[in-house]
N, C-alpha and C positions, 0 to 999 in steps of 0.2 A: 585254608591250610589243611584242614582235616580231609578235604576232598582229594587233595594231591596225595596224601599219605594213604588214603583208602584205595586210590587207583593203583598204587604200587602193590598193595596186598592182593587186590583183585587180579592184577596182571600176573602175579605169581600163582594164583589159584587157576588161572586159565591155561597155564602151561601144561600140556599133556592131558587135558581134560576135554571131555565131549560135552555137548549141550545137555544131555540127560544128567550127568553128574553135577554140572554147574547148577542146573535147576534144583537138584536135591539139596545142594549146599545152600543155595539161596533160600529155599524153603525152611531149612533148619535154622539158619541165622535169622530169618524173618520172624520165627517164633520167639527167638531170644530177644530180638530188637523191640518187640512189642512191650517188653518190660520197661524200656527206656521212656515210655510215656508216663510212667509213675514217678512222682517226685521223690518218694521214699527210696525207690530203687536208685535213682540218680544220686541221691545223698550218700547211699552206701558205696556206690562205685567211686564217687569223687572224694570220699572221706580219707583223710590221712591216718585215722585211727585204726582202720581195718587194713591188714597187710595184704599184699598182692595175691598170695596163694589162696587166701580165704575168699577174695573177690572172684578169682578164677573158679574155685569150687562152687561158689554161690551161683555164678552164671551157668556153669555146666549142669547144675542141679535143675535149671529151668527146662532143659530138654534132655531127658534120660536116654533117649534113643539117638543121640547125636553120633554122627560118624566119626571115625578117627581123624579125618581131615579137619572137621569142625573143631574137635577137641584140641588138636594140635594148634590150629589157628588161634583159638582162644587162649591157650597157654602161652603162645608166642606174643600175643597182644598184651597179656598180663605181665610178661617179663619186660616188655618194652614200655609199660605203663600207658597203653593206648586202648584200653577197654572201652573208652568213650566213643571210639569211631566205628563201632559195630553197625549202628544204623546207616552210616555213610557207606560202609562196605556193602550192606544189603542193597542200598539204592544203586550203587555202581554195578553190582552184579545183575540187577534187573535191567539196567541200561545195556550191559554187554549181552545179556540174553536176547534182548530185543534186536540187537545188531546181528547176532548169530542166527536167530530164527527169522529175521526180516519181518518181525511183527512189532507194530508200534501202536500206541494209544494216544488219543488227542481229545481235546475239549472244544466244543462249540459254545461260545458265549453269545447270548442274545437276550433281548428283553421280552420276547414272545416265544412261547414254545413252538418248535418246528414239528411238522409231521414226521412220522417215522420214515416214510418214503423219501422225504427230502434229506434226512440225515443219511440214509443209505445211498442216495444219489451223490451226496457230497463225499462220502467214504469212497465210493467207487471211482469218482473223478480223481481224488487225491491219490488213491492206491495206484491208479493207472499212471498218473503224472510222475510219481516218485518211485514207481515199481516196487512197492512194499505192500504188505498186508496191514491194513489200517482199521482200527476200531475207534469210533468217535462216540462221545457221550455229550449230552447237553447240560449246560449250566445256565439256567434262566436267572439273569441278574439285571442290573440297571444299565447295562451297556447299550447305548443308543446306536444300534447297527448290528453287525455280525462280525465275529472274530473267531477264527479257527487257529488253535494253538496245538502244534504237534511237538512236544518237548524233546523227545528222543532224536528227532531229525533237526531240531533247531529252527523250525518253521513257524512263523506267525503271519497270518494273512487276515487283514481286517478291512471292513468297509464301514465307515462312520458317516452318519447323516450330517453331523456338524462339519466334518472335514470337507464333504462334498459341497455343502452350502458355502463354506468359506472360499473354496476354490472357484465356485461359480461367481461369487461376488468379485473376486480378484480378476477373473477373466473378463467380466463385464466392464469393470473399471479400466482395465487395460485397453479395451476396445473403444472406449469413449474418449 
């Protein structure tokens, strides 16, 4: 639900804005949204004992150099009692910046670390396939195979040894 509300605020921010100003707004709100990782901060924001204007002033004090757009957005969120969606707004702004700039980030999940040249080759192939600028990072985990997840594009491609083994067994059983 908060994602849908955040998308509406981001849509309003995108009107008559260029990529540079959106990036600046995203950076300013990103600094503020880091405070949402602290439990005490969340307690203050969700507290019914602290009035809305005090919450707004508290949030604005986190970034003294905030632009008028960010200040007005935070005041509007405070009036509508939606200060808790700032991290969702930041995430949506980053997604929209990716679309505007045609830059995306993804993750390669494997159980063995790949060579840097292999990662660059995968990046190049996917960049060419989807006609985007792509940056991939590795996550060495217990995934038995390889999986490439590009969240901004909604793409997930995987090759699992277990799935291949199962499909081979099924194919052999059908042939017999």
